[in-house]
N, C-alpha and C positions, 0 to 999 in steps of 0.2 A: 483773567478778566481785565479789561482795560477800562479806563475812566472815560467820561463823556467829552473831555477836551476843554472845559472851562476851568480856569484857575483864578485864585484871588487877585493875582497881579493884573489880570485882564479887566477886572471890574471897574477900577478907577478910569481906565482908558475908555471904556464903553459908556460910562455913566453920562458924560456931558452930551453925547450924541444920541442918547437913547430916550425915546418917549415911552413912558410906562403904558403897557397894554393890559387888558384883562382877558381872562379865559372865558370864552363864550359857552353857552349851553352846548353848541355843536362841538367845540373843542373838548369840553369835559366828557361828552359821550364818546368821542373818538379816542381819547386817552384811556378811558375805562375799558373800551372794547379792545384796545391793544394790550392792556394789562391782563384782562381776562384771557384773551387768546394765548398770550405768552404763558400764563400759569397753567392752562390746560395742556399746552404742548410740552411743558416742562415738568409735568407731574412725576414722571418716572425719575427724572434727574433729582428733583427735590426729595423724593422718597429714598433714593439711594444715599444721598448726602446725609439725610437724617438717620438712616439705618446705621451709618458708620459712626455718627456722633450723637445720636439720640435714641428715640424709640421707634423710628421708622414710619410714623403716621403723618408727618408734616405734609407731604405731597398730597395724600388723600384728603386731608382736612382742608387745605387751602383750595384744592380743586372743587371740593363740595361747596365751600364758601362763595367762590366766584360764580359758580353755576347758579346758586341761589340768588346772588346779586343780579345776574343777567336776567333771571326770571322776573325778579321784582321790577327791573327797569322796563321790561316788556309789558308786564301787567299794570304797572303804575308809572306811566311815562312822566319823567320829571320836566319841570318848566324852568329850572335854574341850575347852575353848576352845583350849588349847595345841595339840591335835591338829588342830583346824580350821586354825590358822595354819601348822602343819607341812605340810598338804596344799597350801596356797597357796604356801608356800616351794618345795615340790617342783615345782609348775607353772612357776614362774619360773626355777628352776635348770635345768629341762629345755628352756628356750627360748634361742634365739640372740640376737645383738646384745649391745650393751654393758650395757643396762639389766637384761636378764634375770638374769644372775648377781648383779648388785648388789642388786636387789630381792629375789632369792631369799635372799641372805645376810641382808638386813634382816628379812625375815619369819621366818627361822630363829632369829635372836637374839630377836626379839619372842616367838616361841613358847616359847623357853627361859625367858624372864622371866615369862610368863603361866602356863604349865603348867596346873594345875587351879584356880588362884585368880586370876581376872582382875580384880584390884582396881586402884585408882589407883596404889598403890605398884608393883604388878607391871608395869603399863603404863609407868610412869616408868622403871623399871629396864630393861625390854625395849626400849623405844624408844631410850633412851640407848645401850644396847649395840649395837643394830642400826645406829644412826647412826654410831657409832664404827667399826663394821665397814665400812660403805660409804665412810667417809672414808679408812680405811686402804687398802682395795682400790682405790678410784678416785683416791686421792691428791688429793681435792678439799676445799676449804674454803669457808666462807661468802663470797660475793662472786665465786665462779668461774662463776656462772650454771649451776648444776646442781640436781639434786633435793636436794642438801644445804641449799640456801637455804630449803627448806620443812621439811626434817627437823629441823634444829637448833632453829628456833623452836618446833616442836611438842614436841621433847624438853624444852626449857627450860620450856615451859608446863606440861607434865605434872609435872615436878619441883617447880615452884612450887606447883601445885595440891595435890600430896601434902604439901608442907611446911606449908601453911596448913590442911590437913585437909578439903579439898573432896572430895565424892563423885565417883564415876567419870563419871556423866553430865555434870556441870558441867565436870569436868576435860577430857573429850573435846571438849566444845563450845569450851572455851578453846583447846585444842590445835589444833582445826580453824580457829579464827579466826586464830591466830598462823601456822599453816601457809599459809593463804591470803594473809596479809599478806606472808609470805616469798616465795611464788610470784609475787605481783604485783610485788615489788621487783626481780625478774629482768628486767622489761621495760626497765629503765634500764641494764642491765649489758651489757658486752661479754664474749662467751664466752671462757673461758680453758682449757676442756677439750673434747676430742672435736671433732666436725666444726664445732660452733658457733664454735670458735676460728679457723676458716678463713674463715667467712662475714663476720666483722667487723660493720660497721655494718648489714649487711642484716638481722641478727637483733635489732637494737635496736628497742624498741617492742613486741616480742613476748615473752610469758612463756616460760620454759623448760618444755618438755612434761613432763619428769620431775618438776619442782617442782609443776606443775599436778596431776599424777596423785597426788602425796602429799597435797596439799590436798583433793582429791576423796576420797581414801581416808579421811581423818579426818572429813570431813563426812558420809560415808555411815555412819560408826560410830554416829552418833546419830540415831535415828528422828525424822523430821520436822525434822531439823536440817541439811539439805543445800542450803540456799538459795543457796550460792555455786557450785554445780556448773556446770562448763563445758557448754555445749550443743553 
C-alpha cells in the first residue's frame, strides 16, 4: 500500500500560495459515495484480513454499516456536509461488532466539528474530537494495533495543516498519507486489544483492518487521490 503523496515538508511550501476552501455538500456526498463503494467492493478483502488477525467479521460489519448509511442518505437527504456525516454515523451506530459503535462515535464527532462549514480547521477539530472519543471508548492508544494507529496520525496531520494555513484539499492529502503510514506501521505490532491480542504472532506482518479502513477513508476524501487503497 502506498501513501497519497503529501508530506509534512510540502505543507510550508504550499501554505503561502493556498487559499483555504471548504468541502461543499456535493463534495461530502461524493466522498461518502466513493468510500461506501470502496467498502462494498473490498468486503472480501477486509474479511480475509480480519480472519487472519481477528474474528473474521469486520468486512461483513462495515459493509452492513455503509449500506445502512447509504439508505439513510437516500431516505433523509442531507442539506449540509455535517448532515452527510451524521447519516454515516447513524449507519455505523446501528451495526454490531466492536468497530460499529466506535466508528459511529468517530463520525458523530466529526459531524459536530464540520457542521455547515467543512474547512481545514473544522476537519482538524472534528477528527481530533472523534479520535479522542474512540480512544476513550475503546481504551486504546497508539501502538495497540487498532484503528487509533491511523486516526492519531491523521488528526495530527490536519492540525499541522491548519496551523501552517494549508487548504482543505492539501490537508486531506497529507492526512491520508499519514493515516496510511500509521496503518502500515501496525504490521510490525502485536495486538493488545480485542481478538488480535489473543492471536499473538499470527497477526504480525498483517495490517490492522480498522487502521486500513481509516486510511482508505481519508484517501477517498480527495478525488483522484486514492492511490493507496487496498484491493
